[in-house]
C-alpha positions, -999 to +999 in steps of 0.1 A: -306-021-009-337-043-010-355-019+013-348+009-012-360-013-041-392-022-023-399+015-017-393+023-054-416-006-065-444+006-042-440+042-053-440+032-091-407+051-095-388+021-111-415+003-132-441+029-138-476+036-124-493+003-135-499-020-106-502-050-130-468-042-145-452-037-111-468-071-099-456-089-130-421-074-125-420-088-089-428-123-102-402-119-130-375-110-104-384-141-084-381-162-118-418-170-116-422-163-153-455-180-159-471-161-131-458-129-145-472-137-179-506-146-163-507-111-149-494-094-181-519-112-204-548-097-185-537-062-194-562-049-221-538-026-240-502-035-229-479-004-234-443-006-245-431-014-210-456-043-206-447-057-241-410-057-231-418-075-199-439-101-217-409-105-240-384-110-212-407-137-196-410-157-229-374-153-234-366-168-200-391-197-208-372-204-240-400-193-264-380-170-285-406-165-313-431-151-287-404-131-272-392-116-304-428-107-313-434-088-280-400-071-281-408-059-316-442-045-304-422-028-276-398-012-301-425-002-324-442+017-296-409+033-285-385+031-314-358+051-295-354+028-267-320+011-267-329-016-242-359-028-263-335-030-294-311-050-272-336-075-261-351-080-297-314-086-308-311-112-281-342-130-290-331-132-326-298-144-314-314-173-295-336-180-324-305-183-346-289-208-321-320-230-319-335-227-355-327-248-387-296-242-408-318-225-434-333-198-411-304-194-386-284-170-408-313-146-412-319-146-375-283-140-367-282-111-391-312-095-375-296-100-341-266-080-352-287-055-368-306-048-335-274-049-314-260-023-336-291-002-333-292-005-296-256+008-294-264+036-319-295+047-298-275+047-266-236+045-269-236+042-230-256+011-229-229-012-216-250-043-221-258-036-257-221-028-264-210-061-247-236-082-268-225-065-299-188-072-291-198-108-284-215-111-318-186-096-336-161-119-318-181-151-324-199-146-357-182-154-391-176-126-416-204-135-440-228-129-410-212-095-403-188-107-375-150-103-374-122-099-349-112-066-364-148-053-357-145-066-322-113-049-316-127-016-328-153-016-300-129-021-271-119+015-267-157+024-265-163-003-240-133+008-219-146+043-220-178+032-203-163+007-179-124+002-178-128-032-161-151-044-188-127-030-215-100-054-201-123-082-200-131-076-237-094-073-243-089-108-226-117-124-247-101-111-279-066-122-269-079-157-261-096-159-294-063-150-310-046-177-288-026-151-271-031-168-238-005-148-216-020-116-228-055-128-221-045-137-185-030-103-179-061-086-189-083-109-168-061-099-139-062-063-147-100-064-148-099-078-112-076-050-100-097-023-114-129-038-099-118-060-069-153-060-053-171-073-084-173-110-079-179-116-116-143-104-123-129-129-099-150-157-115-138-147-150-102-153-138-110-185-119-127-200-150-098-189-173-071-204-150-090-237-151-091-235-188-053-232-188-052-263-167-039-244-136-063-260-112-047-251-079-047-214-089-082-217-101-094-232-069-077-206-050-094-179-071-128-195-067-123-195-029-115-158-031-149-153-050-167-175-023-152-152+004-163-121-016-198-132-021-207-160+004-234-184-009-240-164-041-257-185-067-235-173-094-205-183-076-218-218-068-229-223-105-197-210-120-175-234-099-198-265-105-198-257-142-161-253-144-155-286-125-177-304-149-160-288-180-126-298-166-139-333-157-126-333-121-141-332-087-174-343-100-189-352-067-181-317-055-197-304-086-228-325-080-232-311-043-226-276-056-254-281-081-278-293-055-271-263-035-277-240-065-311-256-073-322-247-037-310-212-039-332-181-044-323-172-080-329-139-102-331-136-139-295-128-138-286-162-126-284-193-149-318-210-150-326-241-128-330-261-161-294-255-170-282-267-136-306-298-139-290-306-172-254-304-158-266-326-128-278-352-153-246-349-171-227-357-139-249-385-131-247-401-165-209-399-162-211-424-132-196-401-108 
């Protein structure tokens, strides 16, 4: 797979013909966001693809204002691009999480609007559908959220990805405190996608949340066997142990391993692992 990606990068098939954008994308994939921005900022007239990549790098660095500005430029240049609308929604979502009580509602509403636009532009954009579902699930009604809206999306999610549909069912059931139903859906998602380590991790984390630690540990062991040394597995287990306030020394060692791993933008940032490590150390473990 890596050989194929390298070939596609070299040929410009994935990221277009601009050598600067390709180089910046390579830095981005290695989580070297500042180096990627340094390349991108030297492009005289960045096109939509370059603006989107600028936005992603600022997003990963936590500068959601600059990220939203870049994503808006990308979407203005290509208004029919579902992914650009999705990332703009994500930037507004993070702005809502980190802004003052006065500006947070407006940013949250914009996040919803752009998630809805991303889904309307491409109903098969699974990430956009998932983000919109999460918004409906978590946001209060006065900001356009609601469990009924979330429930209405599930059949569309399942049509794109049956396992993801069961994951959504599980999340909704948990929100409604229907814990047995939630567990059943998490297990069904694993059955439908047994090779996807993320499904196994979802179940392991949920079993820990229910206080069934022995089963959770066994499920984490299954994930480790499925994807040995995968950063997402290491982080998920460490984070779960810390949340449940148990085996904190093991969590500390896992976090140290994680911080030495080769990460991608799909993995939690090192800063998040550092924060958890400080949390463990401050607990006296």
